[in-house]
C-alpha positions as CSV (number, residue, x, y, z in Angstrom):
1,M,12.6,-16.8,-6.7
2,N,11.3,-17.9,-10.0
3,A,12.7,-15.4,-12.7
4,L,9.5,-15.4,-14.6
5,L,7.5,-14.5,-11.5
6,K,9.9,-11.7,-10.6
7,A,9.8,-10.3,-14.1
8,S,6.0,-10.4,-14.0
9,V,5.9,-8.5,-10.7
10,V,8.4,-6.0,-11.9
11,S,6.4,-5.3,-15.1
12,T,3.2,-4.9,-13.1
13,I,4.7,-2.6,-10.5
14,L,6.3,-0.4,-13.2
15,L,3.0,-0.2,-15.1
16,L,1.1,0.8,-11.9
17,S,3.8,3.3,-11.1
18,A,3.6,4.8,-14.6
19,Q,-0.1,5.1,-14.3
20,A,0.3,6.9,-10.9
21,S,2.8,9.3,-12.5
22,V,0.4,10.2,-15.3
23,R,-2.4,10.8,-12.8
24,A,-0.1,12.9,-10.7
25,E,0.9,15.0,-13.8
26,N,-2.7,15.5,-14.7
27,I,-3.6,16.6,-11.2
28,Q,-0.6,19.0,-11.0
29,G,-1.7,20.5,-14.3
30,N,-5.1,21.3,-12.9
31,P,-4.9,22.2,-9.2
32,E,-8.7,22.5,-9.0
33,T,-9.0,18.7,-9.6
34,P,-8.8,16.7,-6.3
35,S,-7.0,13.4,-6.3
36,K,-9.0,10.3,-5.7
37,S,-7.7,10.2,-2.1
38,Q,-8.9,13.8,-1.5
39,Q,-12.4,13.1,-2.7
40,T,-14.8,12.5,0.2
41,T,-17.9,11.0,-1.6
42,E,-17.5,7.6,0.0
43,P,-20.8,6.0,1.1
44,L,-19.4,4.8,4.4
45,S,-18.4,8.2,5.6
46,D,-16.8,11.5,4.6
47,V,-13.4,10.5,5.9
48,R,-10.5,11.0,3.6
49,E,-9.9,7.8,1.5
50,L,-6.2,6.9,1.3
51,Q,-5.1,5.0,-1.7
52,W,-2.1,2.6,-1.9
53,D,-0.4,4.7,-4.6
54,D,-0.5,7.7,-2.2
55,L,2.1,5.8,-0.2
56,A,4.7,5.6,-2.9
57,P,6.4,8.4,-4.8
58,P,5.6,8.5,-8.6
59,P,8.4,7.2,-10.8
60,E,10.6,9.8,-12.5
61,P,9.3,10.5,-16.0
62,A,12.8,10.0,-17.5
63,I,12.9,6.5,-16.0
64,V,9.5,5.6,-17.4
65,N,10.6,6.9,-20.8
66,Q,13.8,4.8,-20.6
67,Y,11.8,1.7,-19.7
68,N,9.3,2.3,-22.5
69,E,12.1,2.7,-25.0
70,G,13.8,-0.5,-23.8
71,A,16.8,1.4,-22.7
72,M,16.9,-0.2,-19.2
73,S,18.2,-3.6,-18.4
74,R,16.2,-5.9,-16.2
75,D,18.6,-5.4,-13.3
76,E,18.3,-1.6,-13.6
77,V,14.5,-1.8,-13.5
78,I,14.6,-4.1,-10.4
79,A,17.1,-1.8,-8.7
80,Y,14.9,1.3,-9.4
81,L,11.8,-0.4,-8.2
82,D,13.5,-1.6,-5.0
83,K,14.6,2.0,-4.4
84,L,11.0,3.3,-5.0
85,G,9.6,0.6,-2.7
86,L,11.9,1.9,0.1
87,T,10.8,5.5,-0.2
88,T,8.0,7.1,1.8
89,V,5.8,10.2,0.9
90,S,6.4,12.8,3.6
91,S,2.9,14.4,3.1
92,M,1.3,11.1,4.2
93,D,2.8,11.4,7.8
94,N,0.0,12.0,10.4
95,V,-2.8,11.8,7.9
96,T,-6.1,10.6,9.3
97,G,-8.4,8.6,7.0
98,K,-9.5,5.2,5.9
99,M,-7.7,2.7,3.7
100,P,-8.9,-0.5,2.0
101,G,-7.0,-3.7,2.1
102,Y,-6.5,-7.2,3.5
103,L,-5.4,-8.1,7.0
104,V,-2.5,-10.4,7.9
105,P,-2.5,-11.1,11.7
106,L,0.8,-10.9,13.5
107,N,-0.5,-12.0,16.9
108,M,-3.6,-14.0,17.9
109,N,-5.0,-15.2,21.1
110,E,-7.0,-18.5,21.7
111,Q,-10.2,-16.8,20.4
112,Q,-8.4,-15.8,17.1
113,I,-8.4,-12.1,18.0
114,A,-5.5,-10.1,16.7
115,T,-4.4,-6.7,17.8
116,E,-1.3,-6.3,15.6
117,L,-1.7,-6.8,11.9
118,L,-0.4,-5.9,8.5
119,L,-2.7,-4.2,6.0
120,V,-1.8,-5.2,2.5
121,P,-3.2,-4.1,-0.9
122,T,-3.9,-7.4,-2.4
123,L,-5.4,-10.8,-1.5
124,G,-2.7,-13.1,-0.2
125,A,0.1,-10.5,0.0
126,C,2.7,-11.2,2.7
127,I,1.5,-14.8,2.9
128,H,3.0,-15.6,-0.6
129,V,6.4,-14.6,-1.9
130,P,7.3,-11.9,-2.8
131,P,5.7,-9.5,-0.3
132,P,4.7,-6.0,-1.5
133,P,7.4,-3.3,-1.2
134,P,7.8,-1.9,2.3
135,N,5.9,1.3,1.4
136,Q,2.9,-0.8,0.3
137,I,2.4,-2.5,3.6
138,V,1.0,-0.8,6.7
139,Y,1.6,-2.1,10.2
140,I,-1.6,-1.6,12.2
141,S,-2.2,-1.6,15.9
142,Y,-5.9,-2.2,16.9
143,P,-6.1,-2.5,20.7
144,K,-9.8,-3.5,20.5
145,G,-8.8,-6.5,18.4
146,I,-10.5,-8.3,15.5
147,K,-11.3,-11.9,14.9
148,V,-9.4,-13.1,11.9
149,T,-10.6,-16.5,11.0
150,E,-10.5,-15.7,7.3
151,A,-7.3,-13.7,7.5
152,G,-6.2,-12.4,4.2
153,Y,-9.3,-13.3,2.3
154,T,-11.8,-10.6,3.4
155,P,-11.2,-7.0,2.4
156,Y,-11.7,-4.3,5.1
157,W,-11.8,-0.5,5.5
158,V,-9.3,0.5,8.2
159,F,-9.8,3.9,9.9
160,G,-7.1,5.7,11.7
161,T,-4.0,7.9,11.6
162,L,-1.2,6.9,9.2
163,K,2.4,7.6,10.3
164,I,5.7,7.2,8.7
165,E,7.4,4.7,11.0
166,K,9.6,1.7,10.2
167,K,8.5,-1.7,11.7
168,T,9.8,-5.2,11.1
169,S,7.8,-8.4,11.5
170,E,8.4,-12.0,10.8
171,Y,6.9,-11.5,7.3
172,T,8.4,-8.3,6.1
173,E,9.4,-4.7,6.8
174,T,6.9,-1.8,6.7
175,L,7.5,1.9,6.4
176,Y,4.1,3.1,7.6
177,T,2.1,2.4,10.7
178,M,-1.5,3.2,11.6
179,A,-3.1,3.5,15.0
180,V,-6.6,2.1,14.1
181,D,-9.8,3.4,15.5
182,K,-12.2,1.2,13.6
183,I,-12.2,-1.7,11.1
184,V,-15.2,-2.5,9.0
185,E,-15.7,-5.1,6.3
186,Y,-15.4,-3.6,2.8
187,E,-18.7,-3.5,0.9
188,F,-18.6,-3.9,-2.9
């Protein structure tokens, strides 16, 4: 992989992780303040909204400090991020809610209907290299099926029950699955 691309991805992931850590510290400091995923003021329904950063543990504050001080080598940062990407959050097991993302079909019939898909956080994820970390991809099963003529380009809300369960596909490995009840197009 292009070293510049990998460095860019590493910096972005670490920045997002640091922001999640700061938010987690703020929430822990005030237990009356619900996290964004606990708020239920969504216009589509009052179902719990699951966020992508809910699926990854926050980085250790000491690691963030070392990174900010330039005390970590590139290889150390990559190794730490790889470890974080392979870690699930046990409190997210058997959580029912809705999650935004893009769909990558794993199977399709002649009518372009897919029943097994990957839910990813960003446009084009899993189609382009590198894929998101395994804890940032959700394998979904949707027996009703969905037509995916514009796979990966249309954002959706996916409603169902999230589980910690490892799955492997031709694209990547996932650490979460979701038995989906409903999929609706995301409205901006």
